[in-house]
Backbone as ProteinMPNN parsed JSONL, in Angstrom:
{"seq_chain_A": "MDAHIRKVYVPMTETGFYILLCLQHEAHGYGIVQQVESLTRGEVRISPGTLYGSLSKMERDGLIRLVREQDKRKVYVITDLGREVLGLEMRRIERLYQTMREARAS", "coords_chain_A": {"N_chain_A": [[207.527, 6.906, -47.418], [206.677, 5.215, -50.29], [207.085, 5.696, -53.874], [204.985, 4.574, -55.351], [202.75, 4.55, -53.594], [202.463, 7.308, -53.13], [201.882, 8.159, -55.748], [199.465, 6.822, -56.292], [197.724, 7.669, -54.25], [197.901, 10.442, -53.8], [196.943, 13.279, -55.443], [194.095, 12.481, -53.363], [191.092, 10.532, -53.798], [187.783, 11.676, -53.104], [186.32, 9.794, -51.707], [188.367, 8.089, -50.683], [189.678, 9.912, -49.018], [187.687, 10.495, -47.063], [187.328, 7.94, -45.968], [189.847, 7.388, -44.754], [189.888, 9.534, -42.979], [187.729, 8.904, -41.304], [188.669, 6.531, -40.216], [190.456, 7.179, -38.259], [189.672, 6.464, -35.872], [188.693, 3.274, -34.713], [186.544, 1.48, -36.917], [183.796, -0.05, -38.659], [182.666, -1.018, -41.962], [179.902, -0.178, -42.462], [179.628, 1.671, -40.418], [181.464, 3.593, -41.245], [180.228, 4.52, -43.594], [177.922, 5.702, -42.481], [179.116, 7.678, -40.852], [180.413, 9.307, -42.751], [178.213, 10.299, -44.181], [177.047, 11.768, -42.116], [179.126, 13.625, -41.456], [179.205, 15.086, -43.835], [176.729, 16.113, -44.042], [174.914, 14.61, -45.517], [175.661, 15.041, -48.144], [177.674, 13.544, -49.31], [177.698, 10.26, -50.227], [178.695, 7.042, -49.813], [178.789, 4.233, -51.762], [178.21, 0.719, -51.122], [179.776, -1.011, -52.798], [181.845, 0.668, -53.732], [182.948, 1.437, -51.267], [183.819, -1.047, -50.071], [185.59, -1.968, -51.996], [187.509, 0.067, -51.903], [188.367, -0.151, -49.211], [189.551, -2.695, -49.276], [191.662, -2.293, -51.114], [193.104, -0.259, -49.793], [193.839, -1.622, -47.491], [195.476, -3.631, -48.567], [197.52, -1.982, -49.535], [198.57, -1.038, -47.203], [197.584, 1.193, -45.808], [195.499, 1.058, -44.063], [194.456, -1.186, -41.445], [193.12, -4.37, -40.562], [191.454, -4.772, -37.575], [189.802, -6.404, -36.026], [187.178, -8.885, -36.215], [183.785, -8.321, -35.765], [180.712, -9.351, -34.877], [180.344, -10.405, -37.494], [181.285, -8.28, -38.928], [183.954, -6.455, -40.314], [186.391, -4.681, -38.612], [188.26, -1.794, -38.934], [191.279, 0.235, -38.8], [193.255, 3.191, -39.181], [196.656, 3.17, -40.352], [200.125, 4.028, -39.556], [201.282, 4.758, -42.001], [198.965, 5.361, -43.424], [198.116, 7.589, -41.95], [200.147, 9.353, -42.609], [199.72, 9.682, -45.376], [197.106, 10.766, -45.283], [197.693, 13.142, -43.925], [199.303, 14.46, -45.843], [197.372, 14.873, -47.814], [195.551, 16.498, -46.447], [197.113, 18.786, -46.042], [197.441, 19.515, -48.716], [194.792, 20.137, -49.429], [194.322, 22.257, -47.652], [196.185, 24.084, -48.691], [195.073, 24.537, -51.237], [192.653, 25.733, -50.466], [193.588, 28.034, -49.175], [194.88, 29.309, -51.325], [192.664, 29.796, -52.967], [191.231, 31.608, -51.363], [193.037, 33.746, -51.296], [193.138, 34.417, -53.998], [190.536, 35.278, -54.416], [190.529, 37.583, -52.889], [192.128, 39.272, -54.313]], "CA_chain_A": [[206.426, 6.567, -48.31], [207.248, 4.939, -51.6], [206.532, 6.433, -55.015], [203.701, 3.975, -55.744], [201.702, 5.042, -52.686], [202.279, 8.73, -53.415], [201.244, 8.292, -57.062], [198.1, 6.308, -56.248], [196.863, 8.297, -53.242], [198.015, 11.901, -53.695], [195.797, 13.626, -54.611], [193.178, 11.393, -53.033], [189.686, 10.65, -54.153], [186.973, 12.113, -51.968], [186.001, 8.575, -50.952], [189.56, 7.697, -49.944], [189.896, 10.905, -47.97], [186.734, 10.3, -45.972], [187.59, 6.654, -45.315], [190.983, 7.558, -43.842], [189.474, 10.462, -41.934], [186.877, 8.16, -40.372], [189.399, 5.442, -39.578], [191.335, 7.625, -37.179], [189.135, 5.649, -34.78], [188.246, 1.995, -35.256], [185.187, 1.495, -37.477], [183.475, -1.043, -39.691], [182.191, -0.401, -43.191], [178.63, 0.538, -42.332], [179.891, 2.824, -39.565], [182.128, 4.602, -42.079], [179.179, 5.096, -44.463], [177.097, 6.583, -41.645], [179.901, 8.826, -40.408], [180.617, 10.184, -43.905], [176.946, 10.996, -44.422], [176.879, 12.737, -41.041], [180.124, 14.693, -41.621], [178.937, 15.888, -45.038], [175.301, 16.459, -44.012], [174.237, 13.857, -46.567], [176.107, 15.4, -49.494], [178.524, 12.471, -49.834], [177.231, 8.922, -49.854], [179.593, 6.041, -50.383], [178.082, 2.98, -52.026], [178.921, -0.439, -50.575], [180.796, -1.497, -53.729], [182.965, 1.606, -53.687], [183.553, 1.361, -49.941], [184.553, -2.283, -49.815], [186.725, -1.989, -52.923], [188.517, 0.986, -51.358], [188.925, -0.741, -47.989], [190.414, -3.799, -49.678], [192.861, -1.721, -51.726], [193.858, 0.447, -48.755], [194.437, -2.628, -46.609], [196.578, -4.222, -49.339], [198.601, -0.998, -49.649], [199.093, -0.743, -45.871], [197.085, 2.448, -45.247], [194.617, 0.673, -42.971], [194.622, -2.589, -41.072], [192.004, -5.038, -39.911], [191.672, -4.871, -36.139], [189.086, -7.599, -35.574], [185.832, -9.082, -36.752], [182.808, -8.145, -34.699], [179.372, -9.631, -35.414], [180.516, -10.582, -38.938], [181.741, -7.027, -39.532], [185.388, -6.216, -40.168], [186.694, -3.388, -38.0], [189.543, -1.302, -39.431], [191.849, 1.462, -38.242], [194.308, 3.753, -40.024], [198.036, 2.855, -39.952], [201.018, 5.193, -39.618], [201.374, 5.151, -43.411], [197.693, 6.011, -43.743], [198.135, 8.935, -41.34], [201.061, 10.164, -43.411], [199.012, 10.004, -46.624], [196.027, 11.677, -44.923], [198.309, 14.432, -43.627], [199.669, 15.086, -47.124], [196.151, 15.33, -48.484], [195.004, 17.634, -45.692], [197.931, 19.967, -46.365], [197.123, 19.886, -50.096], [193.479, 20.787, -49.401], [194.503, 23.553, -46.985], [196.865, 24.961, -49.645], [194.074, 24.914, -52.243], [191.714, 26.653, -49.841], [194.285, 29.308, -48.967], [195.074, 29.913, -52.646], [191.353, 30.291, -53.407], [190.907, 32.817, -50.573], [193.914, 34.819, -51.732], [192.722, 34.796, -55.355], [189.285, 36.037, -54.272], [190.832, 38.889, -52.285], [192.888, 40.111, -55.262]], "C_chain_A": [[207.016, 6.346, -49.691], [206.478, 5.652, -52.715], [205.177, 5.887, -55.445], [202.558, 4.526, -54.893], [201.415, 6.513, -52.977], [201.524, 8.928, -54.729], [199.771, 7.896, -57.014], [197.192, 7.142, -55.349], [196.961, 9.814, -53.129], [197.976, 12.508, -55.086], [194.849, 12.438, -54.434], [191.812, 11.624, -53.651], [188.946, 11.124, -52.899], [186.632, 10.91, -51.08], [187.187, 8.15, -50.095], [189.835, 8.628, -48.783], [188.976, 10.653, -46.784], [186.943, 8.978, -45.248], [188.736, 6.805, -44.324], [190.636, 8.492, -42.688], [188.654, 9.733, -40.87], [187.653, 7.093, -39.607], [190.486, 5.912, -38.62], [190.897, 6.969, -35.868], [188.622, 4.37, -35.417], [186.799, 2.098, -35.75], [185.033, 0.346, -38.456], [182.838, -0.307, -40.862], [180.921, 0.406, -43.049], [178.792, 1.781, -41.454], [180.565, 3.954, -40.329], [181.097, 5.3, -42.956], [178.341, 6.087, -43.668], [177.858, 7.836, -41.233], [180.132, 9.811, -41.551], [179.343, 10.968, -44.203], [176.716, 12.071, -43.37], [177.843, 13.921, -41.206], [179.784, 15.636, -42.768], [177.476, 16.326, -45.126], [174.559, 15.837, -45.196], [174.694, 14.154, -47.982], [176.989, 14.332, -50.128], [177.984, 11.159, -49.295], [178.1, 7.912, -50.572], [178.813, 4.742, -50.546], [178.888, 1.815, -51.456], [180.029, -0.95, -51.499], [182.044, -0.631, -53.72], [183.7, 1.492, -52.358], [184.402, 0.111, -49.791], [185.715, -2.476, -50.776], [187.856, -1.114, -52.408], [189.168, 0.425, -50.104], [189.916, -1.849, -48.328], [191.739, -3.288, -50.235], [193.733, -1.026, -50.673], [194.513, -0.531, -47.778], [195.635, -3.283, -47.3], [197.787, -3.296, -49.395], [199.156, -0.551, -48.292], [198.633, 0.562, -45.257], [196.146, 2.212, -44.073], [194.929, -0.771, -42.61], [193.352, -3.09, -40.4], [192.345, -5.205, -38.44], [191.049, -6.158, -35.609], [187.793, -7.74, -36.372], [184.867, -9.059, -35.585], [181.42, -8.32, -35.297], [179.386, -9.687, -36.941], [180.903, -9.302, -39.671], [183.232, -6.886, -39.282], [185.598, -4.796, -39.652], [188.114, -3.006, -38.395], [189.995, -0.077, -38.647], [192.976, 1.908, -39.184], [195.687, 3.348, -39.471], [198.871, 4.137, -39.97], [201.17, 5.682, -41.054], [200.096, 5.867, -43.844], [197.613, 7.418, -43.173], [199.034, 9.879, -42.143], [200.383, 10.615, -44.712], [197.878, 10.993, -46.344], [196.577, 13.069, -44.622], [198.726, 15.176, -44.886], [198.44, 15.651, -47.821], [195.529, 16.508, -47.755], [195.79, 18.904, -45.983], [197.646, 20.454, -47.783], [195.788, 20.628, -50.145], [193.569, 22.155, -48.748], [195.176, 24.556, -47.917], [195.89, 25.44, -50.72], [193.11, 25.958, -51.687], [192.352, 28.028, -49.647], [194.495, 30.042, -50.294], [193.769, 30.514, -53.159], [191.004, 31.587, -52.668], [191.767, 34.004, -51.026], [193.519, 35.306, -53.128], [191.432, 35.619, -55.307], [189.549, 37.441, -53.78], [191.535, 39.829, -53.262], [191.972, 40.904, -56.15]], "O_chain_A": [[207.762, 7.182, -50.202], [205.367, 6.142, -52.511], [204.308, 6.654, -55.859], [201.52, 4.922, -55.423], [200.255, 6.916, -53.06], [200.63, 9.771, -54.812], [198.927, 8.553, -57.623], [196.01, 7.308, -55.654], [196.162, 10.419, -52.415], [198.902, 12.276, -55.863], [194.816, 11.519, -55.253], [191.431, 12.748, -53.978], [189.439, 10.983, -51.78], [186.654, 11.007, -49.853], [187.025, 7.881, -48.905], [190.185, 8.184, -47.69], [189.426, 10.603, -45.639], [186.755, 8.905, -44.034], [188.611, 6.394, -43.171], [191.047, 8.261, -41.551], [188.866, 9.929, -39.673], [187.319, 6.788, -38.462], [191.341, 5.124, -38.216], [191.647, 6.927, -34.893], [188.159, 4.393, -36.558], [185.948, 2.709, -35.105], [186.01, -0.16, -39.008], [182.512, 0.876, -40.764], [180.869, 1.56, -43.475], [178.175, 2.815, -41.709], [180.279, 5.129, -40.095], [181.089, 6.527, -43.054], [178.08, 7.195, -44.137], [177.306, 8.936, -41.263], [180.056, 11.022, -41.345], [179.397, 12.172, -44.45], [176.245, 13.163, -43.689], [177.432, 15.078, -41.109], [180.042, 16.837, -42.689], [177.036, 16.844, -46.152], [173.686, 16.465, -45.796], [174.166, 13.576, -48.931], [177.047, 14.225, -51.353], [177.832, 10.969, -48.088], [178.22, 7.935, -51.797], [178.249, 4.219, -49.585], [180.108, 1.91, -51.322], [181.114, -1.287, -51.026], [183.165, -1.14, -53.704], [184.93, 1.456, -52.324], [185.575, 0.194, -49.426], [186.722, -3.083, -50.413], [189.024, -1.499, -52.467], [190.386, 0.512, -49.945], [190.991, -1.931, -47.735], [192.807, -3.785, -49.875], [194.954, -1.188, -50.666], [195.619, -0.285, -47.298], [196.685, -3.465, -46.685], [198.931, -3.746, -49.314], [200.108, 0.228, -48.24], [199.224, 1.013, -44.275], [196.014, 3.064, -43.194], [195.583, -1.488, -43.368], [192.618, -2.335, -39.761], [193.409, -5.724, -38.1], [191.671, -6.903, -34.852], [187.382, -6.835, -37.098], [185.097, -9.691, -34.554], [180.999, -7.522, -36.134], [178.537, -9.085, -37.598], [180.854, -9.249, -40.9], [183.718, -7.159, -38.185], [185.049, -3.836, -40.194], [189.052, -3.784, -38.217], [189.215, 0.557, -37.936], [193.569, 1.092, -39.889], [195.853, 3.202, -38.26], [198.382, 5.2, -40.353], [201.186, 6.888, -41.299], [200.154, 6.871, -44.554], [197.108, 8.332, -43.825], [198.714, 11.053, -42.326], [200.465, 11.782, -45.093], [197.706, 11.957, -47.09], [195.983, 14.069, -45.026], [198.528, 16.386, -44.988], [198.465, 16.763, -48.349], [195.026, 17.43, -48.397], [195.207, 19.975, -46.153], [197.611, 21.659, -48.032], [195.671, 21.642, -50.834], [192.964, 23.113, -49.229], [194.804, 25.73, -47.946], [195.885, 26.619, -51.072], [192.792, 26.943, -52.355], [191.731, 29.055, -49.922], [194.309, 31.256, -50.372], [193.765, 31.609, -53.721], [190.537, 32.548, -53.28], [191.277, 35.129, -51.126], [193.567, 36.507, -53.394], [191.268, 36.558, -56.086], [188.879, 38.387, -54.196], [191.538, 41.044, -53.064], [192.44, 41.659, -57.003]]}, "name": "protein", "num_of_chains": 1, "seq": "MDAHIRKVYVPMTETGFYILLCLQHEAHGYGIVQQVESLTRGEVRISPGTLYGSLSKMERDGLIRLVREQDKRKVYVITDLGREVLGLEMRRIERLYQTMREARAS"}
């Protein structure tokens, strides 16, 4: 992973995190929006402008790739680089959570 990708994506925005999390399986934009709302019980809602801007940037940077167009919808999936970035962010979040739990116990 090059320095540019690490600088831009770690730490990730909440939107970026959820997009990569959802794209572990093929999905189109509207499907991602629905899945994020479901995963977060409606607490996180990604607007179309934010979603499509993020998808475009992530595709350009090689974190996701276009699989096909289906009924005028673009279907994406995460790439190996995207999985690597998502893994870094998951470990960072786990570390934060563990630190918080340890600080509470002190």
